[in-house]
C-alpha positions as CSV (number, residue, x, y, z in Angstrom):
1,M,-90.9,-192.4,-240.8
2,Q,-94.2,-194.8,-240.3
3,N,-96.3,-194.3,-238.1
4,S,-99.5,-196.5,-237.0
5,H,-102.7,-194.9,-236.9
6,N,-105.3,-197.8,-236.3
7,P,-107.5,-197.4,-233.5
8,K,-106.2,-198.5,-230.2
9,N,-108.4,-199.7,-227.1
10,H,-107.2,-197.3,-223.7
11,P,-108.4,-196.0,-220.4
12,G,-110.3,-192.8,-220.5
13,L,-108.9,-190.2,-218.1
14,T,-110.5,-190.7,-214.8
15,P,-110.6,-188.0,-212.3
16,L,-108.0,-189.9,-210.1
17,T,-105.5,-190.1,-212.7
18,L,-105.6,-186.8,-213.9
19,W,-104.7,-185.7,-210.2
20,I,-101.9,-187.5,-209.8
21,M,-100.4,-186.7,-212.7
22,T,-101.5,-182.7,-212.4
23,V,-99.4,-183.4,-209.0
24,A,-96.7,-185.4,-210.6
25,T,-96.5,-182.4,-212.7
26,G,-95.9,-180.2,-210.6
27,L,-94.2,-182.4,-207.9
28,I,-91.4,-183.1,-210.8
29,V,-91.5,-179.6,-212.1
30,A,-90.2,-178.7,-208.7
31,N,-86.5,-180.4,-209.0
32,L,-85.6,-178.1,-211.7
33,Y,-85.8,-174.3,-209.7
34,Y,-85.2,-176.0,-206.0
35,N,-81.7,-174.4,-206.1
36,Q,-82.4,-170.9,-207.4
37,P,-83.5,-169.3,-204.0
38,L,-80.2,-171.9,-202.2
39,L,-77.9,-170.4,-204.6
40,E,-75.9,-167.7,-201.6
41,D,-76.1,-171.1,-199.4
42,M,-74.7,-173.4,-202.0
43,A,-71.3,-171.2,-202.6
44,N,-70.8,-170.7,-198.6
45,T,-71.2,-174.0,-198.3
46,F,-68.0,-175.0,-201.2
47,H,-66.6,-171.4,-200.5
48,T,-67.0,-170.5,-204.4
49,T,-67.9,-167.4,-206.7
50,R,-71.8,-166.7,-207.5
51,A,-71.0,-167.2,-210.7
52,K,-69.2,-170.7,-210.0
53,V,-72.3,-171.7,-208.0
54,G,-74.7,-170.2,-210.9
55,Q,-73.6,-173.2,-213.2
56,V,-76.2,-175.4,-210.6
57,S,-78.7,-173.9,-212.2
58,M,-77.3,-173.5,-215.7
59,L,-76.3,-177.2,-216.3
60,T,-79.7,-178.1,-214.6
61,Q,-81.6,-176.3,-217.6
62,I,-78.9,-177.8,-219.9
63,G,-79.8,-181.5,-218.9
64,Y,-83.5,-180.7,-219.0
65,A,-83.2,-180.1,-222.4
66,T,-81.1,-182.8,-222.9
67,G,-83.5,-185.3,-221.4
68,M,-86.1,-183.7,-223.2
69,F,-84.4,-183.8,-226.3
70,F,-82.8,-187.8,-226.5
71,L,-85.8,-189.2,-224.0
72,A,-89.6,-187.7,-224.9
73,P,-89.4,-188.6,-228.1
74,L,-88.8,-192.5,-226.7
75,A,-92.8,-192.1,-225.4
76,D,-94.0,-192.4,-229.6
77,M,-91.8,-196.2,-229.3
78,V,-91.9,-197.7,-225.7
79,K,-94.6,-198.1,-223.2
80,R,-94.6,-194.8,-221.5
81,K,-95.5,-195.8,-218.0
82,R,-92.4,-198.3,-218.1
83,L,-90.5,-195.5,-219.5
84,M,-91.3,-192.8,-216.0
85,M,-90.7,-196.2,-214.2
86,V,-86.9,-196.3,-215.7
87,V,-86.3,-192.4,-215.2
88,F,-88.0,-192.2,-211.9
89,A,-85.1,-194.4,-210.5
90,F,-82.9,-191.6,-212.1
91,I,-84.3,-188.7,-210.7
92,V,-83.9,-190.2,-206.8
93,L,-80.3,-191.5,-207.3
94,S,-80.3,-187.7,-208.5
95,L,-81.3,-185.8,-205.7
96,I,-79.8,-188.1,-203.1
97,I,-76.1,-187.4,-205.2
98,T,-76.6,-184.2,-205.1
99,A,-77.9,-183.7,-201.4
100,L,-74.4,-185.9,-200.4
101,S,-72.2,-183.6,-202.7
102,P,-68.9,-183.1,-201.1
103,S,-67.6,-180.5,-203.4
104,I,-69.0,-178.3,-205.9
105,N,-67.9,-179.8,-209.5
106,I,-70.4,-182.8,-208.0
107,L,-73.3,-180.3,-207.5
108,V,-73.1,-179.5,-210.9
109,A,-72.7,-182.7,-212.3
110,A,-75.7,-184.2,-210.1
111,S,-77.8,-180.7,-211.3
112,F,-77.3,-181.8,-214.7
113,F,-78.5,-185.5,-214.5
114,L,-80.9,-184.1,-212.2
115,G,-82.4,-181.8,-214.8
116,A,-82.2,-184.8,-217.8
117,A,-83.9,-187.2,-215.4
118,S,-87.2,-184.8,-213.9
119,M,-88.1,-184.5,-217.9
120,I,-91.5,-186.6,-217.1
121,P,-94.0,-183.8,-217.3
122,Q,-92.8,-183.8,-220.9
123,L,-94.7,-187.3,-221.1
124,L,-97.0,-186.7,-219.1
125,V,-98.9,-184.1,-221.0
126,P,-99.4,-185.9,-224.0
127,M,-100.2,-189.3,-222.4
128,A,-103.5,-186.5,-221.0
129,A,-104.0,-185.3,-224.6
130,H,-104.1,-189.2,-225.9
131,L,-106.4,-190.3,-222.6
132,A,-108.7,-187.6,-222.6
133,K,-112.4,-187.5,-224.6
134,P,-111.8,-184.9,-227.7
135,S,-113.9,-183.1,-226.2
136,E,-112.0,-182.3,-223.3
137,R,-108.2,-182.9,-224.2
138,G,-108.1,-178.5,-224.2
139,K,-109.2,-178.6,-220.8
140,K,-107.8,-182.0,-219.0
141,I,-103.9,-180.3,-220.7
142,G,-104.8,-177.1,-219.1
143,V,-105.7,-179.0,-215.6
144,I,-101.9,-180.3,-215.8
145,M,-100.4,-177.3,-217.7
146,S,-101.5,-175.9,-213.9
147,G,-100.0,-178.0,-211.9
148,L,-96.5,-177.6,-213.9
149,L,-96.8,-173.7,-213.1
150,I,-97.7,-174.0,-209.3
151,G,-94.8,-176.5,-209.1
152,I,-91.9,-173.7,-210.9
153,L,-93.5,-171.1,-209.1
154,L,-93.7,-172.6,-205.5
155,S,-90.8,-175.0,-205.5
156,R,-88.8,-171.4,-204.9
157,T,-90.6,-170.8,-201.8
158,F,-90.4,-174.4,-200.7
159,S,-87.1,-174.4,-201.2
160,G,-86.4,-171.6,-199.4
161,Y,-87.8,-172.3,-196.5
162,I,-86.3,-175.5,-195.8
163,G,-83.2,-174.2,-196.7
164,D,-83.4,-171.2,-193.8
165,Y,-84.6,-173.7,-191.3
166,F,-82.5,-177.1,-191.8
167,G,-79.6,-175.9,-194.9
168,W,-79.8,-177.0,-198.6
169,R,-79.0,-180.2,-198.6
170,A,-82.6,-181.6,-196.3
171,V,-84.5,-179.7,-199.5
172,Y,-82.8,-182.7,-201.5
173,Y,-83.4,-185.7,-199.5
174,I,-87.3,-184.3,-198.4
175,A,-87.4,-184.3,-202.8
176,A,-86.4,-187.3,-203.1
177,G,-88.8,-189.1,-200.7
178,I,-91.3,-187.3,-201.9
179,M,-90.2,-188.3,-205.6
180,L,-90.1,-192.2,-204.1
181,L,-93.8,-191.7,-203.0
182,M,-95.1,-190.1,-206.7
183,W,-93.2,-193.2,-208.0
184,L,-95.3,-195.6,-205.8
185,M,-98.4,-194.0,-207.7
186,I,-97.6,-193.7,-211.2
187,G,-96.6,-197.0,-210.8
188,L,-100.3,-198.3,-208.8
189,F,-102.3,-195.9,-210.6
190,L,-101.5,-194.7,-214.0
191,P,-102.7,-196.5,-216.7
192,E,-100.5,-197.7,-219.6
193,V,-100.4,-196.0,-223.2
194,E,-99.1,-198.1,-226.3
195,P,-96.9,-197.2,-228.3
196,E,-98.2,-196.2,-232.7
197,Y,-95.3,-195.5,-233.6
198,K,-93.6,-198.3,-235.8
199,G,-90.2,-196.4,-237.4
200,T,-87.1,-196.7,-235.9
201,Y,-85.3,-194.8,-233.4
202,K,-82.8,-193.1,-235.7
203,K,-85.7,-192.0,-237.9
204,L,-88.2,-190.6,-235.1
205,M,-85.0,-188.2,-234.2
206,I,-84.6,-187.3,-237.9
207,S,-88.1,-186.3,-238.9
208,L,-87.1,-183.8,-235.9
209,I,-85.4,-182.0,-238.2
210,D,-88.2,-182.4,-240.9
211,L,-90.6,-180.6,-238.3
212,V,-87.7,-177.9,-237.8
213,K,-87.1,-177.8,-241.3
214,N,-90.5,-177.9,-242.9
215,E,-93.3,-175.6,-240.1
216,P,-91.9,-172.0,-239.5
217,K,-94.3,-171.2,-237.0
218,L,-92.7,-173.6,-235.3
219,R,-89.3,-172.4,-235.3
220,L,-90.1,-168.5,-234.4
221,A,-92.7,-169.6,-231.0
222,A,-89.1,-172.2,-230.2
223,L,-87.2,-168.2,-230.7
224,R,-89.9,-166.8,-228.8
225,G,-90.1,-169.0,-226.0
226,A,-86.7,-168.7,-225.9
227,L,-85.6,-165.6,-225.5
228,C,-88.8,-165.4,-223.2
229,F,-87.4,-168.1,-220.7
230,A,-83.7,-166.1,-220.7
231,C,-85.2,-163.1,-219.4
232,F,-87.2,-165.4,-216.8
233,S,-84.3,-167.1,-215.6
234,A,-81.6,-163.9,-215.3
235,F,-84.3,-162.9,-212.8
236,W,-84.7,-165.7,-210.9
237,T,-81.1,-166.7,-210.7
238,T,-79.5,-163.0,-209.8
239,I,-82.8,-162.0,-206.9
240,V,-81.1,-163.7,-204.0
241,F,-77.9,-161.9,-204.9
242,L,-80.1,-159.0,-204.8
243,L,-82.0,-159.5,-201.7
244,K,-78.8,-160.4,-200.3
245,Q,-76.9,-157.3,-200.8
246,N,-79.1,-154.9,-200.8
247,F,-81.4,-156.0,-197.9
248,N,-79.5,-158.6,-196.4
249,M,-82.4,-161.6,-196.4
250,G,-81.5,-164.7,-197.2
251,S,-83.5,-167.6,-199.3
252,G,-86.6,-167.9,-197.3
253,V,-87.2,-164.4,-198.4
254,A,-85.9,-165.3,-202.2
255,G,-88.3,-168.0,-202.1
256,E,-91.5,-166.2,-201.2
257,F,-91.2,-164.2,-204.4
258,G,-92.8,-167.6,-205.8
259,L,-95.9,-166.8,-203.9
260,V,-95.8,-164.0,-205.7
261,G,-95.3,-165.6,-209.1
262,A,-98.0,-167.3,-208.6
263,F,-100.4,-164.2,-208.8
264,G,-99.1,-163.2,-212.4
265,A,-99.4,-167.8,-213.2
266,L,-103.0,-166.8,-212.1
267,A,-103.6,-163.9,-214.4
268,A,-101.7,-165.8,-217.4
269,G,-104.2,-168.5,-217.2
270,L,-107.0,-166.4,-217.7
271,M,-104.9,-165.0,-220.7
272,G,-104.6,-168.0,-222.1
273,R,-108.2,-168.3,-222.5
274,L,-107.8,-165.4,-225.0
275,S,-106.2,-167.6,-227.4
276,D,-109.2,-169.2,-228.2
277,K,-110.6,-166.5,-229.1
278,M,-108.0,-163.5,-230.2
279,D,-104.7,-164.2,-232.9
280,A,-102.5,-165.5,-231.0
281,Y,-99.1,-163.4,-232.2
282,K,-101.2,-160.5,-231.4
283,L,-102.0,-162.2,-228.1
284,S,-98.1,-162.3,-227.7
285,G,-97.3,-158.8,-228.8
286,F,-98.9,-157.7,-225.4
287,T,-97.4,-160.4,-223.2
288,L,-93.8,-159.8,-224.5
289,L,-94.3,-156.1,-224.3
290,L,-95.5,-157.0,-220.2
291,I,-91.9,-158.6,-220.0
292,L,-89.9,-155.3,-220.9
293,V,-91.9,-153.7,-218.7
294,S,-91.1,-155.9,-215.8
295,F,-87.1,-155.3,-216.3
296,I,-87.9,-151.3,-216.6
297,I,-89.3,-151.7,-213.1
298,F,-86.9,-154.2,-211.8
299,Y,-84.2,-151.3,-213.2
300,F,-85.3,-148.7,-210.8
301,S,-86.5,-151.2,-208.1
302,A,-82.9,-152.3,-207.1
303,Y,-84.2,-151.4,-203.2
304,S,-87.7,-151.0,-203.3
305,I,-89.0,-154.4,-202.4
306,V,-92.7,-153.1,-203.4
307,G,-90.9,-152.3,-206.9
308,L,-89.5,-156.2,-207.4
309,V,-93.2,-157.6,-206.4
310,I,-95.5,-155.7,-208.7
311,G,-92.3,-156.4,-211.3
312,V,-92.7,-160.1,-210.4
313,I,-96.2,-160.5,-211.1
314,I,-95.8,-158.7,-214.4
315,L,-92.6,-160.5,-215.5
316,D,-94.7,-163.9,-214.2
317,M,-97.6,-163.4,-216.5
318,G,-96.1,-161.8,-219.0
319,V,-93.6,-165.4,-219.6
320,Q,-96.2,-167.6,-218.9
321,A,-99.0,-165.9,-221.2
322,T,-96.4,-165.8,-223.9
323,H,-95.6,-169.5,-223.3
324,I,-99.5,-170.3,-223.3
325,S,-99.9,-168.4,-226.7
326,N,-97.5,-170.7,-228.3
327,Q,-98.5,-173.8,-227.4
328,S,-101.9,-173.4,-228.8
329,I,-99.9,-171.9,-232.1
330,I,-97.5,-175.0,-232.3
331,F,-100.2,-177.7,-231.3
332,A,-102.7,-176.7,-233.7
333,L,-99.6,-177.8,-236.7
334,K,-99.8,-181.7,-236.6
335,P,-101.7,-183.4,-234.7
336,E,-100.2,-186.9,-235.4
337,A,-96.5,-185.7,-234.2
338,R,-97.1,-182.9,-231.1
339,N,-94.8,-184.8,-229.2
340,R,-92.7,-184.6,-231.3
341,I,-92.9,-181.0,-232.0
342,N,-93.5,-180.2,-228.0
343,T,-90.1,-181.7,-228.0
344,I,-88.6,-179.5,-230.4
345,Y,-90.2,-176.1,-228.7
346,M,-89.6,-177.1,-225.1
347,V,-85.4,-177.8,-225.4
348,T,-85.1,-174.8,-227.2
349,Y,-87.0,-173.6,-224.4
350,F,-85.0,-174.8,-221.9
351,I,-81.8,-174.2,-223.5
352,G,-82.8,-170.3,-223.7
353,G,-83.0,-170.7,-219.9
354,S,-79.8,-171.6,-219.7
355,I,-78.1,-169.0,-221.7
356,G,-80.3,-165.9,-219.5
357,T,-79.2,-168.5,-216.5
358,S,-75.1,-167.9,-217.4
359,F,-75.8,-164.4,-218.6
360,A,-76.9,-163.3,-215.2
361,T,-74.1,-165.1,-213.2
362,Q,-71.6,-163.5,-215.0
363,L,-73.0,-159.7,-215.5
364,W,-73.3,-160.3,-211.8
365,K,-70.0,-160.2,-211.1
366,N,-69.4,-157.2,-213.2
367,Y,-72.2,-155.2,-213.0
368,Q,-74.5,-156.1,-210.6
369,W,-78.5,-155.5,-210.9
370,T,-78.0,-153.3,-213.7
371,G,-76.0,-155.6,-215.7
372,V,-79.0,-158.3,-215.4
373,C,-81.8,-155.5,-216.1
374,I,-80.0,-154.1,-219.1
375,T,-79.5,-157.4,-220.3
376,G,-83.4,-158.4,-219.6
377,A,-84.5,-155.8,-221.4
378,T,-82.4,-156.2,-224.4
379,L,-83.3,-159.4,-224.7
380,S,-87.4,-158.4,-224.7
381,I,-86.6,-156.0,-227.1
382,I,-84.7,-158.2,-229.8
383,T,-88.0,-160.7,-228.8
384,L,-90.2,-158.2,-229.8
385,I,-88.7,-157.0,-233.3
386,I,-88.4,-160.7,-234.3
387,H,-92.3,-161.3,-233.4
388,F,-93.2,-158.2,-235.0
389,A,-91.0,-158.6,-237.7
390,N,-91.8,-161.9,-238.8
391,H,-95.9,-161.2,-237.8
392,A,-95.4,-158.4,-240.5
393,K,-94.3,-161.0,-243.3
394,T,-97.3,-163.8,-242.5
395,S,-100.1,-161.0,-241.9
396,N,-101.9,-161.9,-245.2
397,K,-101.8,-165.8,-244.0
398,P,-104.5,-167.3,-241.5
399,V,-103.2,-167.7,-238.5
400,A,-103.5,-171.5,-236.4
401,A,-104.3,-170.2,-233.0
């Protein structure tokens, strides 16, 4: 593995560039979550089961993990803006095919490719770190991450409302138009970043294996993140089924829960600042406990909107704050390998999400809401055990925060 560390002149991160990158991050990541409030409507369109239509959400997340794994490391080898412009074309094409899907199988396949192409935020975050002044790097990355969190949460609100009034296909036609606009904005205003890695793609990918082998903190953070996101995805995939069954509410109401989750994200941002002041492992222990508490609340709130709202706030706060804490640990490991470290972490993260989605839709078929809540609580307990067991082993070692 060879890397060039020769300094290269590059433009700074201007306010306009930062704004475009933040907006693009939020709008692109939204492509992954539009489907969650729409699953009931999709099932009705194709006269299929909830378990089958759950594959739409699951394959979107698997596609995202696949795109990150095979494409994100390329940002060390090729010009990043050029790479983004090519990938944008596949985003638009996948959105159009999704909107036109004549069968559930084509919809599932299109969702996979949409997820794979929507990995661009994982290029924008390291790019922001590259362009920012060292003294402002953390602040600027925080702005980009806020756009990502808002995109995740409000995507459900947007698709829920559009789906209610215009049908689920309209969501993807509108999204394709939005992506065309962002494609133009990125092409016109984003600066190019020259590659620094001088090795081959094969050596670049092999280096991922070396990082996994040699960085135990990365392994722990990735496993912890995957289990948390499995819980998160299990809830958000099945909440639309619960609202329809117990409250006779449609995709619009399911989307409104994204607005509720925004409060949790704001709280997570505040808690994320604590990672600069306290041990990140201790902070993670607290945020993981929040996830367990949320599923206990969900269990007793199958017929209570107020209880579900409280649970959503606590769940999103716990998951997002844990994510921020994990990042504070992994990005302190090897600054020269942050792009590949982020690839390992995020691929594992979204594999966990796809597993959570798959389990939840299958459990709903046989055990419905009770099965989903017990699964979420069980995964939360397993995560806490893994977290504290590993923390005990390293309690006498300095922890990078």
